[in-house]
ROSE-802960 format. One record per residue (C-alpha): residue number from 1; residue in one letter; chain; x, z, y. Coordinates in steps of 0.5 Angstrom, whole numbers, padded with zeros to 4 digits. Each point is the difference from the previous one (the first is absolute). Layout:
% residues N
(rec NUM 'A' 'A' (X Z Y))
...
//
This chain:
% residues 305
(rec 1 'X' 'A' (0001 0000 0000))
(rec 2 'X' 'A' (0001 -0001 0007))
(rec 3 'X' 'A' (0003 0005 0004))
(rec 4 'X' 'A' (-0005 0001 0005))
(rec 5 'X' 'A' (-0001 0005 0006))
(rec 6 'X' 'A' (-0006 0005 0000))
(rec 7 'X' 'A' (-0001 0002 0007))
(rec 8 'X' 'A' (-0002 0008 0000))
(rec 9 'X' 'A' (-0001 0004 0007))
(rec 10 'X' 'A' (0007 0000 0003))
(rec 11 'X' 'A' (0004 -0003 -0006))
(rec 12 'X' 'A' (0002 -0006 -0004))
(rec 13 'X' 'A' (0001 0001 -0007))
(rec 14 'X' 'A' (0002 -0005 -0005))
(rec 15 'X' 'A' (-0005 0000 -0005))
(rec 16 'X' 'A' (0005 -0003 -0006))
(rec 17 'X' 'A' (0003 0007 0000))
(rec 18 'X' 'A' (-0005 0004 -0001))
(rec 19 'X' 'A' (-0003 -0005 -0006))
(rec 20 'X' 'A' (0008 -0001 -0003))
(rec 21 'X' 'A' (0000 0008 -0001))
(rec 22 'X' 'A' (-0007 0001 -0002))
(rec 23 'X' 'A' (0001 -0005 -0006))
(rec 24 'X' 'A' (0008 0002 -0002))
(rec 25 'X' 'A' (-0002 0007 0001))
(rec 26 'X' 'A' (0007 0002 0004))
(rec 27 'X' 'A' (0004 -0002 0006))
(rec 28 'X' 'A' (0006 -0002 -0004))
(rec 29 'X' 'A' (-0004 -0006 -0004))
(rec 30 'X' 'A' (-0004 -0001 0007))
(rec 31 'X' 'A' (0007 -0001 0004))
(rec 32 'X' 'A' (0002 -0005 -0006))
(rec 33 'X' 'A' (-0006 -0004 0000))
(rec 34 'X' 'A' (0000 -0001 0007))
(rec 35 'X' 'A' (0007 -0001 0002))
(rec 36 'X' 'A' (0001 0006 0004))
(rec 37 'X' 'A' (0003 0007 0000))
(rec 38 'X' 'A' (-0003 0006 -0003))
(rec 39 'X' 'A' (0000 0004 0007))
(rec 40 'X' 'A' (-0004 -0006 0003))
(rec 41 'X' 'A' (-0005 0000 -0006))
(rec 42 'X' 'A' (0000 0008 0001))
(rec 43 'X' 'A' (-0002 -0001 0008))
(rec 44 'X' 'A' (-0005 -0005 -0001))
(rec 45 'X' 'A' (-0004 0005 -0005))
(rec 46 'X' 'A' (0001 0006 0005))
(rec 47 'X' 'A' (-0003 -0004 0005))
(rec 48 'X' 'A' (-0006 -0002 -0003))
(rec 49 'X' 'A' (-0001 0007 -0003))
(rec 50 'X' 'A' (0000 0003 0007))
(rec 51 'X' 'A' (-0004 -0006 0004))
(rec 52 'X' 'A' (-0005 0000 -0006))
(rec 53 'X' 'A' (0000 0007 -0002))
(rec 54 'X' 'A' (0000 -0002 -0008))
(rec 55 'X' 'A' (0006 0003 -0004))
(rec 56 'X' 'A' (0005 -0002 -0006))
(rec 57 'X' 'A' (0001 0005 -0005))
(rec 58 'X' 'A' (0007 0001 -0001))
(rec 59 'X' 'A' (0002 0001 -0008))
(rec 60 'X' 'A' (0006 0000 -0003))
(rec 61 'X' 'A' (0003 -0006 0004))
(rec 62 'X' 'A' (-0006 -0003 -0001))
(rec 63 'X' 'A' (-0006 -0002 0006))
(rec 64 'X' 'A' (-0007 0002 -0002))
(rec 65 'X' 'A' (-0005 -0003 0004))
(rec 66 'X' 'A' (-0006 0003 0000))
(rec 67 'X' 'A' (-0007 -0003 0000))
(rec 68 'X' 'A' (-0001 -0001 0007))
(rec 69 'X' 'A' (0007 -0004 0000))
(rec 70 'X' 'A' (-0002 -0005 -0005))
(rec 71 'X' 'A' (-0007 -0001 0004))
(rec 72 'X' 'A' (0004 -0001 0006))
(rec 73 'X' 'A' (0004 -0006 -0005))
(rec 74 'X' 'A' (-0006 -0003 -0002))
(rec 75 'X' 'A' (-0003 -0001 0007))
(rec 76 'X' 'A' (0007 -0002 0003))
(rec 77 'X' 'A' (0000 -0005 -0006))
(rec 78 'X' 'A' (-0008 -0003 0001))
(rec 79 'X' 'A' (0002 0000 0008))
(rec 80 'X' 'A' (0006 -0004 -0001))
(rec 81 'X' 'A' (-0003 -0005 -0005))
(rec 82 'X' 'A' (-0006 -0001 0005))
(rec 83 'X' 'A' (0006 -0001 0006))
(rec 84 'X' 'A' (0003 -0005 -0005))
(rec 85 'X' 'A' (-0006 -0004 -0001))
(rec 86 'X' 'A' (-0002 0000 0008))
(rec 87 'X' 'A' (0007 -0003 0001))
(rec 88 'X' 'A' (-0001 -0005 -0005))
(rec 89 'X' 'A' (-0006 -0002 0003))
(rec 90 'X' 'A' (0002 0000 0007))
(rec 91 'X' 'A' (0006 -0004 -0002))
(rec 92 'X' 'A' (-0005 -0005 -0003))
(rec 93 'X' 'A' (-0005 -0001 0006))
(rec 94 'X' 'A' (0006 -0001 0005))
(rec 95 'X' 'A' (0004 -0005 -0005))
(rec 96 'X' 'A' (-0007 -0003 -0002))
(rec 97 'X' 'A' (0002 0001 -0007))
(rec 98 'X' 'A' (-0005 0000 -0006))
(rec 99 'X' 'A' (-0003 0007 -0002))
(rec 100 'X' 'A' (0001 0004 -0005))
(rec 101 'X' 'A' (-0006 0003 -0003))
(rec 102 'X' 'A' (0000 0007 -0004))
(rec 103 'X' 'A' (-0005 0001 -0005))
(rec 104 'X' 'A' (-0001 0006 -0004))
(rec 105 'X' 'A' (-0004 0000 -0007))
(rec 106 'X' 'A' (0000 0003 -0007))
(rec 107 'X' 'A' (0006 -0003 -0004))
(rec 108 'X' 'A' (-0006 -0003 -0005))
(rec 109 'X' 'A' (-0002 -0005 0006))
(rec 110 'X' 'A' (0007 -0004 -0001))
(rec 111 'X' 'A' (-0002 -0003 -0006))
(rec 112 'X' 'A' (-0006 -0005 0003))
(rec 113 'X' 'A' (-0003 0002 0007))
(rec 114 'X' 'A' (0007 0001 0004))
(rec 115 'X' 'A' (0003 -0007 -0002))
(rec 116 'X' 'A' (-0007 -0003 0002))
(rec 117 'X' 'A' (0001 0004 0006))
(rec 118 'X' 'A' (0007 -0002 0002))
(rec 119 'X' 'A' (-0002 -0007 -0002))
(rec 120 'X' 'A' (-0006 -0001 0005))
(rec 121 'X' 'A' (0005 0004 0005))
(rec 122 'X' 'A' (0006 -0005 -0001))
(rec 123 'X' 'A' (-0005 -0006 0000))
(rec 124 'X' 'A' (-0003 0002 0007))
(rec 125 'X' 'A' (0006 0004 0004))
(rec 126 'X' 'A' (0008 0000 0000))
(rec 127 'X' 'A' (0000 0007 -0002))
(rec 128 'X' 'A' (0002 0003 -0006))
(rec 129 'X' 'A' (-0002 0006 -0003))
(rec 130 'X' 'A' (0002 0007 -0002))
(rec 131 'X' 'A' (-0004 0003 -0006))
(rec 132 'X' 'A' (0000 0008 0000))
(rec 133 'X' 'A' (-0003 0003 -0006))
(rec 134 'X' 'A' (-0003 0007 -0001))
(rec 135 'X' 'A' (-0006 0004 -0002))
(rec 136 'X' 'A' (-0006 -0001 0004))
(rec 137 'X' 'A' (0002 0007 0004))
(rec 138 'X' 'A' (0007 -0003 0001))
(rec 139 'X' 'A' (-0003 -0007 0002))
(rec 140 'X' 'A' (-0003 0004 0006))
(rec 141 'X' 'A' (0006 0004 0002))
(rec 142 'X' 'A' (0004 -0006 0000))
(rec 143 'X' 'A' (-0005 -0003 0005))
(rec 144 'X' 'A' (0000 0006 0004))
(rec 145 'X' 'A' (0008 0000 0000))
(rec 146 'X' 'A' (0000 -0007 0003))
(rec 147 'X' 'A' (0003 -0002 -0007))
(rec 148 'X' 'A' (-0005 -0005 -0001))
(rec 149 'X' 'A' (-0005 -0004 0004))
(rec 150 'X' 'A' (-0006 -0001 -0005))
(rec 151 'X' 'A' (-0001 0003 -0006))
(rec 152 'X' 'A' (-0005 -0001 -0006))
(rec 153 'X' 'A' (-0003 0007 -0002))
(rec 154 'X' 'A' (-0007 0003 -0002))
(rec 155 'X' 'A' (-0006 0004 0003))
(rec 156 'X' 'A' (0000 0006 0003))
(rec 157 'X' 'A' (0005 0000 0005))
(rec 158 'X' 'A' (0000 0004 0007))
(rec 159 'X' 'A' (-0003 -0004 0005))
(rec 160 'X' 'A' (0003 0003 0005))
(rec 161 'X' 'A' (0007 -0003 -0002))
(rec 162 'X' 'A' (-0002 -0007 -0003))
(rec 163 'X' 'A' (-0004 -0006 0000))
(rec 164 'X' 'A' (-0002 -0004 -0006))
(rec 165 'X' 'A' (-0003 -0006 -0002))
(rec 166 'X' 'A' (-0004 -0001 -0007))
(rec 167 'X' 'A' (0004 -0003 -0005))
(rec 168 'X' 'A' (-0005 0001 -0006))
(rec 169 'X' 'A' (-0003 0005 -0005))
(rec 170 'X' 'A' (0002 0002 -0007))
(rec 171 'X' 'A' (-0003 0003 -0006))
(rec 172 'X' 'A' (0004 0003 -0006))
(rec 173 'X' 'A' (0002 -0004 -0006))
(rec 174 'X' 'A' (0003 0000 -0007))
(rec 175 'X' 'A' (0006 -0004 0000))
(rec 176 'X' 'A' (0003 -0002 -0008))
(rec 177 'X' 'A' (0003 -0005 -0004))
(rec 178 'X' 'A' (-0004 -0007 -0001))
(rec 179 'X' 'A' (0000 0002 -0007))
(rec 180 'X' 'A' (-0003 0007 0001))
(rec 181 'X' 'A' (-0007 0002 -0003))
(rec 182 'X' 'A' (-0003 0000 0007))
(rec 183 'X' 'A' (0001 -0007 0001))
(rec 184 'X' 'A' (-0007 0000 -0003))
(rec 185 'X' 'A' (-0003 0005 0004))
(rec 186 'X' 'A' (-0004 -0001 0007))
(rec 187 'X' 'A' (0001 0007 0002))
(rec 188 'X' 'A' (0006 0005 -0002))
(rec 189 'X' 'A' (-0004 0008 -0001))
(rec 190 'X' 'A' (0003 0006 0000))
(rec 191 'X' 'A' (-0001 0001 -0007))
(rec 192 'X' 'A' (0003 -0007 -0002))
(rec 193 'X' 'A' (0007 0003 0002))
(rec 194 'X' 'A' (0000 0005 -0006))
(rec 195 'X' 'A' (0006 -0001 -0004))
(rec 196 'X' 'A' (0003 -0005 0005))
(rec 197 'X' 'A' (0007 0001 0002))
(rec 198 'X' 'A' (0000 0000 0008))
(rec 199 'X' 'A' (0005 -0002 0005))
(rec 200 'X' 'A' (-0002 0005 0006))
(rec 201 'X' 'A' (0002 0001 0008))
(rec 202 'X' 'A' (0003 0007 0001))
(rec 203 'X' 'A' (-0005 0006 0000))
(rec 204 'X' 'A' (0002 0001 0007))
(rec 205 'X' 'A' (-0005 -0006 0002))
(rec 206 'X' 'A' (-0008 0001 0001))
(rec 207 'X' 'A' (0000 -0006 -0005))
(rec 208 'X' 'A' (0002 0004 -0006))
(rec 209 'X' 'A' (-0004 0005 0002))
(rec 210 'X' 'A' (-0007 -0004 0000))
(rec 211 'X' 'A' (0002 -0004 -0007))
(rec 212 'X' 'A' (0002 0007 -0004))
(rec 213 'X' 'A' (-0006 0003 0003))
(rec 214 'X' 'A' (-0004 -0005 -0003))
(rec 215 'X' 'A' (0004 -0001 -0006))
(rec 216 'X' 'A' (-0001 0008 -0002))
(rec 217 'X' 'A' (-0007 0000 0002))
(rec 218 'X' 'A' (-0002 -0005 -0005))
(rec 219 'X' 'A' (0005 0004 -0005))
(rec 220 'X' 'A' (0006 -0005 -0001))
(rec 221 'X' 'A' (0006 0004 0001))
(rec 222 'X' 'A' (0005 -0005 0004))
(rec 223 'X' 'A' (0006 -0003 -0005))
(rec 224 'X' 'A' (0005 -0001 0006))
(rec 225 'X' 'A' (0007 -0004 -0002))
(rec 226 'X' 'A' (0003 -0001 0007))
(rec 227 'X' 'A' (-0002 0002 0006))
(rec 228 'X' 'A' (0002 -0003 0007))
(rec 229 'X' 'A' (0000 0001 0007))
(rec 230 'X' 'A' (-0001 -0006 0004))
(rec 231 'X' 'A' (-0005 -0006 -0002))
(rec 232 'X' 'A' (0003 -0006 -0003))
(rec 233 'X' 'A' (0005 0003 -0005))
(rec 234 'X' 'A' (-0006 0001 -0005))
(rec 235 'X' 'A' (0000 -0008 0000))
(rec 236 'X' 'A' (0006 0000 -0005))
(rec 237 'X' 'A' (-0003 0005 -0005))
(rec 238 'X' 'A' (-0006 -0003 0000))
(rec 239 'X' 'A' (0002 -0007 0000))
(rec 240 'X' 'A' (0005 0002 -0006))
(rec 241 'X' 'A' (-0006 0003 -0004))
(rec 242 'X' 'A' (0002 0007 0000))
(rec 243 'X' 'A' (-0007 0003 0003))
(rec 244 'X' 'A' (-0005 -0001 0005))
(rec 245 'X' 'A' (-0001 0002 0007))
(rec 246 'X' 'A' (-0005 0001 0005))
(rec 247 'X' 'A' (0001 -0002 0007))
(rec 248 'X' 'A' (-0004 -0004 0005))
(rec 249 'X' 'A' (-0002 -0008 0002))
(rec 250 'X' 'A' (0004 -0001 0005))
(rec 251 'X' 'A' (0006 0003 -0003))
(rec 252 'X' 'A' (-0001 -0004 -0006))
(rec 253 'X' 'A' (0000 -0006 0003))
(rec 254 'X' 'A' (0007 0001 0002))
(rec 255 'X' 'A' (0001 -0001 -0008))
(rec 256 'X' 'A' (-0001 -0007 -0001))
(rec 257 'X' 'A' (0007 -0002 -0003))
(rec 258 'X' 'A' (0000 0006 -0006))
(rec 259 'X' 'A' (-0007 -0004 -0002))
(rec 260 'X' 'A' (-0004 0006 -0001))
(rec 261 'X' 'A' (-0008 0001 -0001))
(rec 262 'X' 'A' (-0004 0005 0005))
(rec 263 'X' 'A' (-0006 0002 -0002))
(rec 264 'X' 'A' (-0005 0005 0004))
(rec 265 'X' 'A' (0000 0007 -0001))
(rec 266 'X' 'A' (-0004 0005 0000))
(rec 267 'X' 'A' (-0001 0005 0004))
(rec 268 'X' 'A' (0003 -0003 0006))
(rec 269 'X' 'A' (0002 0001 0007))
(rec 270 'X' 'A' (0000 -0004 0006))
(rec 271 'X' 'A' (0006 -0002 0004))
(rec 272 'X' 'A' (0000 -0003 0007))
(rec 273 'X' 'A' (0007 -0004 0002))
(rec 274 'X' 'A' (0002 -0001 0007))
(rec 275 'X' 'A' (0005 -0003 0004))
(rec 276 'X' 'A' (0003 0005 0005))
(rec 277 'X' 'A' (0003 0001 0006))
(rec 278 'X' 'A' (0002 0005 0005))
(rec 279 'X' 'A' (-0006 0002 0005))
(rec 280 'X' 'A' (0001 -0004 0007))
(rec 281 'X' 'A' (0005 -0004 -0003))
(rec 282 'X' 'A' (0001 -0007 0004))
(rec 283 'X' 'A' (0000 -0006 -0004))
(rec 284 'X' 'A' (0004 -0006 0001))
(rec 285 'X' 'A' (-0001 -0007 -0002))
(rec 286 'X' 'A' (0004 0001 -0006))
(rec 287 'X' 'A' (-0003 0007 -0001))
(rec 288 'X' 'A' (-0008 -0003 -0001))
(rec 289 'X' 'A' (0003 -0006 -0005))
(rec 290 'X' 'A' (0003 0006 -0004))
(rec 291 'X' 'A' (-0006 0004 0000))
(rec 292 'X' 'A' (-0005 -0007 -0002))
(rec 293 'X' 'A' (0006 -0001 -0005))
(rec 294 'X' 'A' (-0002 0007 -0003))
(rec 295 'X' 'A' (-0007 -0001 0000))
(rec 296 'X' 'A' (0000 -0007 -0003))
(rec 297 'X' 'A' (0005 0002 -0006))
(rec 298 'X' 'A' (-0005 0005 -0002))
(rec 299 'X' 'A' (-0006 -0005 0000))
(rec 300 'X' 'A' (0003 -0005 -0003))
(rec 301 'X' 'A' (0003 0004 -0006))
(rec 302 'X' 'A' (-0004 -0002 -0007))
(rec 303 'X' 'A' (-0003 0005 -0003))
(rec 304 'X' 'A' (0002 0002 -0007))
(rec 305 'X' 'A' (-0004 0002 -0007))
//
């Protein structure tokens, strides 16, 4: 990261010094990483402690930052990321160069949807695209921190922070290998999963709780082969014939290349997907084209099953 100056009342502190100390754990290693003397590093740390009222605990020749210091580091890095993006935007405007659009989305949309989005943007503008992945919560964080211009997410969202455009709604589906017995059924119900090997999303996700409450209500104890923590991981296991999985219609569209089948599953939840941006954001022509590209990519995605 660049060595940028962070202004605080009465002082100007080189932000790379406290960052290096936090990561290295000692002034000696931080000095080596920065190419400056150890006393200079110590001086910067003392100045930071005095100015901001945070404390670095000294222990056996090591500096152990308290929670306030880690929070400062996180905020400094977010601020520097935003400054870097602002600097790049100003440079592009002054030089009439192409604009880079950053789009945040869960990584599963990199299979089908994001390539369609990029193709549309490339065909209509001279801009390139930076694709940033993360959970739905992280997508929102990327937007608010200025790391992403647009995002693909799901409702509910805080209307005080975000604006959005609808992309589509989806219900739950069961995905399975084409040779599976479920291919002959119109709908999969909880009791149908008795004895089935299941590839399941991590228990921290609400979808896991809904699916397993339905199974246990039907008197079926789930047989879990593998748990995954990110949509997209299940497709490989299911394609290999190692089990079935429950997702939703929009996620299932991303698995075209895996030759999987999808059938409705009951009970089901309803998911509302949206393209999001920071509330009050002013749209350039390129950003408008990018939003239209996301909407078009969702509306033209072929349904599976």
